[in-house]
VOVO-270392 format. One line per field, with one value per residue (C-alpha): residue in three letters; chain; x, y, z; residue number from 0. Coordinates in steps of 0.02 Angstrom, whole numbers. Layout:
r	(Ala,...) .
c	(A,...) .
east	(X,...) .
north	(Y,...) .
up	(Z,...) .
k	(NUM,...) .
***
This chain:
r	(Unk,Unk,Unk,Unk,Unk,Unk,Unk,Unk,Unk,Unk,Unk,Unk,Unk,Unk,Unk,Unk,Unk,Unk,Unk,Unk,Unk,Unk,Unk,Unk,Unk,Unk,Unk,Unk,Unk,Unk,Unk,Unk,Unk,Unk,Unk,Unk,Unk,Unk,Unk,Unk,Unk,Unk,Unk,Unk,Unk,Unk,Unk,Unk,Unk,Unk,Unk,Unk,Unk,Unk,Unk,Unk,Unk,Unk,Unk,Unk,Unk,Unk,Unk,Unk,Unk,Unk,Unk,Unk,Unk,Unk,Unk,Unk,Unk,Unk,Unk,Unk,Unk,Unk,Unk,Unk,Unk,Unk,Unk,Unk,Unk,Unk,Unk,Unk,Unk,Unk,Unk,Unk,Unk,Unk,Unk,Unk,Unk,Unk,Unk,Unk,Unk,Unk,Unk,Unk,Unk,Unk,Unk,Unk,Unk,Unk,Unk,Unk,Unk,Unk,Unk,Unk,Unk,Unk,Unk,Unk,Unk,Unk,Unk,Unk,Unk,Unk,Unk,Unk,Unk,Unk,Unk,Unk,Unk,Unk,Unk,Unk,Unk,Unk,Unk,Unk,Unk,Unk,Unk,Unk,Unk,Unk,Unk,Unk,Unk,Unk,Unk,Unk,Unk,Unk,Unk,Unk,Unk,Unk,Unk,Unk,Unk,Unk,Unk,Unk,Unk,Unk,Unk,Unk,Unk,Unk,Unk,Unk,Unk,Unk,Unk,Unk,Unk,Unk,Unk,Unk,Unk,Unk,Unk,Unk,Unk,Unk,Unk,Unk,Unk,Unk,Unk,Unk,Unk,Unk,Unk,Unk,Unk,Unk,Unk,Unk,Unk,Unk,Unk,Unk,Unk,Unk,Unk,Unk,Unk,Unk,Unk,Unk,Unk,Unk,Unk,Unk,Unk,Unk,Unk,Unk,Unk,Unk,Unk,Unk,Unk,Unk,Unk,Unk,Unk,Unk,Unk,Unk,Unk,Unk,Unk,Unk,Unk,Unk,Unk,Unk,Unk,Unk,Unk,Unk,Unk,Unk,Unk,Unk,Unk,Unk,Unk,Unk,Unk,Unk,Unk,Unk,Unk,Unk,Unk,Unk,Unk,Unk,Unk,Unk,Unk,Unk,Unk,Unk,Unk,Unk,Unk,Unk,Unk,Unk,Unk,Unk,Unk,Unk,Unk,Unk,Unk,Unk,Unk,Unk,Unk,Unk,Unk,Unk,Unk,Unk,Unk,Unk,Unk,Unk,Unk,Unk,Unk,Unk,Unk,Unk,Unk,Unk,Unk,Unk,Unk,Unk,Unk,Unk,Unk,Unk,Unk,Unk,Unk,Unk,Unk,Unk,Unk,Unk,Unk,Unk,Unk,Unk,Unk,Unk,Unk,Unk,Unk,Unk,Unk,Unk,Unk,Unk,Unk,Unk,Unk,Unk,Unk,Unk,Unk,Unk,Unk,Unk,Unk,Unk,Unk,Unk,Unk,Unk,Unk,Unk,Unk,Unk,Unk,Unk,Unk,Unk,Unk,Unk,Unk,Unk,Unk,Unk,Unk,Unk,Unk,Unk,Unk,Unk,Unk,Unk,Unk,Unk,Unk,Unk,Unk,Unk,Unk,Unk,Unk,Unk,Unk,Unk,Unk,Unk,Unk,Unk,Unk,Unk,Unk,Unk,Unk,Unk,Unk,Unk,Unk,Unk,Unk,Unk,Unk,Unk,Unk,Unk,Unk,Unk,Unk,Unk,Unk,Unk,Unk,Unk,Unk,Unk,Unk,Unk,Unk,Unk,Unk,Unk,Unk,Unk,Unk,Unk,Unk,Unk,Unk,Unk,Unk,Unk) .
c	(A,A,A,A,A,A,A,A,A,A,A,A,A,A,A,A,A,A,A,A,A,A,A,A,A,A,A,A,A,A,A,A,A,A,A,A,A,A,A,A,A,A,A,A,A,A,A,A,A,A,A,A,A,A,A,A,A,A,A,A,A,A,A,A,A,A,A,A,A,A,A,A,A,A,A,A,A,A,A,A,A,A,A,A,A,A,A,A,A,A,A,A,A,A,A,A,A,A,A,A,A,A,A,A,A,A,A,A,A,A,A,A,A,A,A,A,A,A,A,A,A,A,A,A,A,A,A,A,A,A,A,A,A,A,A,A,A,A,A,A,A,A,A,A,A,A,A,A,A,A,A,A,A,A,A,A,A,A,A,A,A,A,A,A,A,A,A,A,A,A,A,A,A,A,A,A,A,A,A,A,A,A,A,A,A,A,A,A,A,A,A,A,A,A,A,A,A,A,A,A,A,A,A,A,A,A,A,A,A,A,A,A,A,A,A,A,A,A,A,A,A,A,A,A,A,A,A,A,A,A,A,A,A,A,A,A,A,A,A,A,A,A,A,A,A,A,A,A,A,A,A,A,A,A,A,A,A,A,A,A,A,A,A,A,A,A,A,A,A,A,A,A,A,A,A,A,A,A,A,A,A,A,A,A,A,A,A,A,A,A,A,A,A,A,A,A,A,A,A,A,A,A,A,A,A,A,A,A,A,A,A,A,A,A,A,A,A,A,A,A,A,A,A,A,A,A,A,A,A,A,A,A,A,A,A,A,A,A,A,A,A,A,A,A,A,A,A,A,A,A,A,A,A,A,A,A,A,A,A,A,A,A,A,A,A,A,A,A,A,A,A,A,A,A,A,A,A,A,A,A,A,A,A,A,A,A,A,A,A,A,A,A,A,A,A,A,A,A,A,A,A,A,A,A,A,A,A,A,A,A,A,A,A,A,A,A,A,A,A,A,A,A,A,A,A,A,A,A) .
east	(13635,13450,13443,13560,13471,13309,13399,13477,13298,13209,13343,13307,13117,13117,13256,13135,13000,13071,13132,12957,12879,13007,12943,12764,12769,12838,12948,13091,13106,13174,13018,12901,12976,12945,12757,12739,12818,12699,12555,12598,12586,12429,12334,12388,12325,12143,12074,12130,12037,11871,11900,11942,11770,11670,11749,11683,11507,11499,11389,11480,11359,11396,11587,11601,11495,11612,11759,11681,11655,11832,11903,11824,11902,12073,12054,11986,12120,12247,12161,12155,12319,12441,12339,12354,12537,12637,12619,12457,12482,12380,12489,12484,12328,12304,12156,12038,12073,12048,11892,11813,11873,11765,11674,11839,11911,11753,11818,11956,11837,11736,11878,11921,11746,11738,11899,11801,11659,11760,11870,11723,11636,11798,11824,11644,11664,11818,11734,11627,11748,11855,11718,11732,11896,12002,12101,12257,12196,12062,12205,12314,12208,12129,12291,12366,12223,12247,12429,12410,12267,12304,12485,12481,12355,12461,12625,12547,12454,12617,12700,12823,12905,12935,13065,12964,13096,13095,12912,12826,12917,12853,12688,12719,12783,12602,12516,12596,12550,12371,12383,12460,12344,12192,12292,12317,12135,12086,12222,12178,11985,12025,12128,11977,11857,11961,11969,11794,11753,11870,11792,11612,11660,11746,11578,11467,11579,11573,11759,11805,11924,12046,12035,12089,12266,12282,12410,12302,12145,12241,12277,12094,12018,12154,12085,12208,12137,12258,12184,12008,11895,11753,11759,11744,11878,11969,12017,12183,12195,12194,12093,11914,11834,11928,11841,11683,11695,11730,11587,11473,11542,11549,11413,11409,11391,11488,11503,11403,11420,11502,11684,11656,11537,11695,11810,11681,11667,11853,11875,11741,11814,11998,11931,11844,12009,12121,12029,12033,12230,12222,12065,12154,12303,12184,12113,12276,12381,12240,12320,12159,12174,11993,12038,12037,12210,12268,12168,12286,12285,12193,12329,12339,12256,12099,12087,12101,11969,11849,11898,11858,11690,11612,11698,11622,11449,11423,11486,11347,11215,11250,11267,11112,11030,11124,11056,10887,10914,11079,11161,11243,11124,11193,11086,10965,10988,10927,10992,10958,11054,11184,11203,11185,11324,11485,11557,11712,11669,11857,11926,11817,11866,12048,12022,11964,12089,12229,12141,12117,12300,12359,12273,12329,12518,12501,12447,12576,12710,12633,12621,12805,12877,12734,12569,12643,12778,12670,12571,12698,12590,12477,12605,12481,12437,12605,12546,12372,12454,12553,12395,12289,12408,12444,12263,12146,12251,12244,12340,12383,12394,12374,12450,12633,12546,12465,12624,12725,12598,12587,12783,12783,12652,12727,12897,12826,12742,12897,12993,12864,12852,13047,13045,12907,13004,13146,13049,13010,13047,13042,12896,12953) .
north	(9067,9036,9053,8909,8803,8832,8791,8631,8585,8622,8519,8373,8379,8385,8236,8136,8174,8109,7956,7920,7950,7828,7693,7710,7788,7656,7757,7635,7472,7378,7444,7387,7206,7190,7251,7122,6976,7016,7034,6869,6782,6870,6853,6673,6620,6693,6588,6439,6497,6516,6340,6269,6343,6274,6096,6100,6138,6325,6414,6518,6652,6666,6657,6785,6907,6893,6919,7066,7156,7143,7179,7352,7368,7338,7472,7591,7567,7596,7745,7836,7781,7779,7893,8027,8030,8167,8349,8401,8498,8559,8434,8292,8299,8171,8057,8157,8318,8209,8133,8303,8339,8207,8336,8368,8202,8110,8027,7945,7893,7812,7707,7642,7608,7501,7406,7360,7300,7177,7121,7074,6993,6898,6844,6785,6678,6591,6549,6440,6383,6308,6184,6119,6118,6140,6274,6256,6244,6387,6503,6461,6490,6650,6720,6668,6754,6904,6920,6894,7018,7134,7147,7190,7339,7406,7402,7521,7623,7654,7726,7575,7597,7396,7312,7240,7109,7055,7078,7000,6831,6820,6844,6687,6593,6620,6583,6402,6386,6425,6278,6162,6216,6146,5977,5961,5983,5851,5726,5741,5720,5562,5503,5537,5461,5302,5302,5305,5172,5051,5093,5053,4895,4843,4901,4803,4629,4637,4660,4720,4859,4738,4616,4731,4669,4741,4888,4993,4974,4998,5153,5209,5157,5127,5181,5226,5104,5187,5348,5354,5498,5448,5274,5328,5274,5419,5390,5448,5614,5558,5398,5360,5365,5538,5603,5547,5615,5789,5780,5735,5876,6025,6151,6133,5963,5939,5744,5711,5889,5943,5997,6118,6220,6247,6278,6417,6500,6496,6584,6702,6744,6770,6888,6996,6983,7050,7218,7264,7325,7430,7508,7556,7609,7732,7804,7845,7894,7974,7922,7957,8148,8148,8264,8454,8552,8584,8442,8316,8134,8021,7949,7758,7760,7870,7761,7601,7662,7688,7527,7423,7523,7468,7299,7274,7341,7231,7088,7113,7160,6984,6872,6932,6885,6719,6697,6667,6622,6523,6476,6312,6221,6298,6273,6421,6521,6693,6840,6769,6605,6707,6820,6659,6565,6589,6422,6467,6657,6707,6621,6720,6885,6842,6804,6974,7064,6959,7001,7191,7215,7103,7210,7379,7312,7267,7437,7529,7420,7452,7644,7642,7511,7491,7402,7276,7219,7213,7082,6965,6946,6843,6709,6673,6495,6443,6494,6428,6252,6231,6254,6143,5995,6038,6069,5981,5830,5891,5780,5652,5479,5545,5460,5515,5594,5722,5742,5784,5912,5985,6005,6080,6196,6265,6286,6394,6489,6532,6575,6682,6778,6794,6875,6991,7056,7084,7192,7312,7496,7658,7782,7953) .
up	(10678,10693,10498,10478,10604,10508,10341,10420,10504,10330,10230,10353,10342,10144,10145,10257,10165,9998,10078,10158,9991,9897,10028,9960,9792,9659,9545,9504,9399,9558,9671,9529,9530,9715,9684,9549,9656,9799,9689,9617,9772,9823,9660,9655,9820,9838,9703,9799,9959,9860,9784,9957,10012,9865,9887,10064,10010,10042,9903,9793,9814,9990,9979,9839,9941,10068,9955,9878,10041,10105,9916,9930,10103,10047,9895,10022,10138,10006,9937,10111,10171,10023,9918,10029,10075,10000,9965,9884,9736,9576,9478,9590,9702,9826,9847,9934,9821,9659,9746,9755,9575,9491,9390,9299,9278,9234,9075,9167,9302,9176,9112,9298,9316,9144,9203,9370,9272,9164,9309,9419,9252,9238,9422,9433,9277,9336,9510,9415,9288,9439,9483,9289,9241,9400,9477,9381,9212,9243,9285,9153,9030,9079,9126,8956,8875,8979,8936,8740,8730,8881,8859,8669,8710,8864,8749,8635,8771,8855,8712,8688,8844,8863,8741,8602,8565,8731,8775,8625,8637,8820,8740,8629,8780,8859,8693,8698,8883,8843,8721,8839,8982,8868,8842,9021,9058,8929,8985,9158,9120,9028,9177,9291,9186,9173,9374,9384,9255,9338,9510,9434,9349,9511,9610,9481,9497,9688,9693,9872,9906,9995,9865,9720,9653,9483,9489,9383,9486,9646,9584,9550,9718,9859,10021,10173,10309,10442,10414,10487,10541,10653,10603,10403,10284,10204,10017,9950,9847,9667,9686,9611,9784,9814,9659,9728,9899,9836,9716,9852,9970,9851,9814,9624,9558,9381,9351,9179,9135,8969,8991,8858,8977,9080,8943,8870,9046,9058,8881,8922,9087,9007,8877,9001,9123,8964,8962,9149,9149,8972,9041,9209,9117,9009,9170,9239,9093,8975,8807,8707,8776,8858,8991,8973,8980,9157,9232,9317,9270,9402,9517,9525,9707,9641,9493,9605,9721,9573,9484,9644,9690,9525,9526,9691,9662,9498,9610,9740,9627,9518,9678,9772,9612,9598,9781,9711,9537,9544,9376,9335,9453,9598,9757,9794,9956,10014,10116,10277,10241,10180,10336,10452,10353,10445,10413,10311,10312,10371,10222,10116,10184,10183,9992,9957,10054,9959,9790,9840,9888,9749,9605,9702,9694,9511,9468,9578,9481,9309,9341,9358,9237,9120,9119,8985,9099,9257,9170,9231,9389,9266,9329,9467,9399,9460,9634,9607,9546,9702,9798,9687,9716,9897,9950,9824,9764,9578,9463,9601,9525,9347,9187,9130,8983,9094,9212,9029,8991,9150,9163,8992,9035,9197,9109,8969,9090,9208,9048,8996,9160,9164,8991,9036,9192,9076,8959,9102,9066,9162,9141,9127) .
k	(0,1,2,3,4,5,6,7,8,9,10,11,12,13,14,15,16,17,18,19,20,21,22,23,24,25,26,27,28,29,30,31,32,33,34,35,36,37,38,39,40,41,42,43,44,45,46,47,48,49,50,51,52,53,54,55,56,57,58,59,60,61,62,63,64,65,66,67,68,69,70,71,72,73,74,75,76,77,78,79,80,81,82,83,84,85,86,87,88,89,90,91,92,93,94,95,96,97,98,99,100,101,102,103,104,105,106,107,108,109,110,111,112,113,114,115,116,117,118,119,120,121,122,123,124,125,126,127,128,129,130,131,132,133,134,135,136,137,138,139,140,141,142,143,144,145,146,147,148,149,150,151,152,153,154,155,156,157,158,159,160,161,162,163,164,165,166,167,168,169,170,171,172,173,174,175,176,177,178,179,180,181,182,183,184,185,186,187,188,189,190,191,192,193,194,195,196,197,198,199,200,201,202,203,204,205,206,207,208,209,210,211,212,213,214,215,216,217,218,219,220,221,222,223,224,225,226,227,228,229,230,231,232,233,234,235,236,237,238,239,240,241,242,243,244,245,246,247,248,249,250,251,252,253,254,255,256,257,258,259,260,261,262,263,264,265,266,267,268,269,270,271,272,273,274,275,276,277,278,279,280,281,282,283,284,285,286,287,288,289,290,291,292,293,294,295,296,297,298,299,300,301,302,303,304,305,306,307,308,309,310,311,312,313,314,315,316,317,318,319,320,321,322,323,324,325,326,327,328,329,330,331,332,333,334,335,336,337,338,339,340,341,342,343,344,345,346,347,348,349,350,351,352,353,354,355,356,357,358,359,360,361,362,363,364,365,366,367,368,369,370,371,372,373,374,375,376,377,378,379,380,381,382,383,384,385,386,387,388,389,390,391,392,393,394,395,396,397,398,399,400,401,402,403,404,405,406,407,408,409,410,411,412,413,414,415,416,417,418,419,420,421,422,423,424,425,426,427) .
***
């Protein structure tokens, strides 16, 4: 009787442990897709928060330092919680065990560190690119480059577990999206230039705001007289006055700067971001056979910890340098100014948490269903465009040409994401 009770108790314990593990360890295609969807939401939101702070005048160096701190906190939480769940064995060691075995899996650790370095360079580049070409276009171009290069590399690294006949048409859709993204930027920049020229001509000719009757000019410098803040007029989103107000408040001044600077930074950021996922893939699956026989592969949680540490350290070093030697005409600052700058710090911390958990969920989904399919989270421009329109008034009162290009870009992006998710496989 006691033996039977012990057997039943053991059965219940093992069953409960398996159910518990299934909740946290992503092993199915369905679980991977859930991770991708949450990752998409998180990774599409954090850039909007950083852009919001820059437009309010907070120095990008200050914001990115806040972001970096909580980004590392998120990775540490994932490693010490989810990474410690389950039975610790020689074949599947938990996080702390692998942390103590770094001398054995050093090649995999280096790949994880390399992935963190290129991610840090890519994210830092896009932070400055947002000021020049806008949140929506920056995210579309960088995400498309990431998918075109990164997905192709991941497809071959994952031993083609994703369906090529589905995967690569999706990559083609991203390629079209990047072309449309560039066209949207050029069209929107032309619209803004036209608005500012009309506003400048009206001002020079002494035309008052209430006297403007031409429909096209009204679209450029209309002021909402019913919306007053402390007795000051508030310009409507998309008008010339709105563009001028944003420029006056923001930390980085971009009027008069060449658009090619913004696009060059954007493409550089995209090239860096296209390599972080393949590097992470190599760190967890050892396709190059750099580990000795019998040494277990790095778990996704251990690799993510090394990945995040290297990314955060590089970001801190660069941003501490930029405090005293800023780039792209950003204002100078100092360590004491950063420590005392609490205006918007909460949003910076939240952005880091969203990015950290978003990246972690992407890698968890990629380990289960293939990193090529997990690149579907690069649909983050869909979320970023939503925040760009809602929070920043991007594309308000633009031309029909701009709206048509924007709709085409988003349509191709949605199609690409659906196709990439449909190509998901299951890792053996």
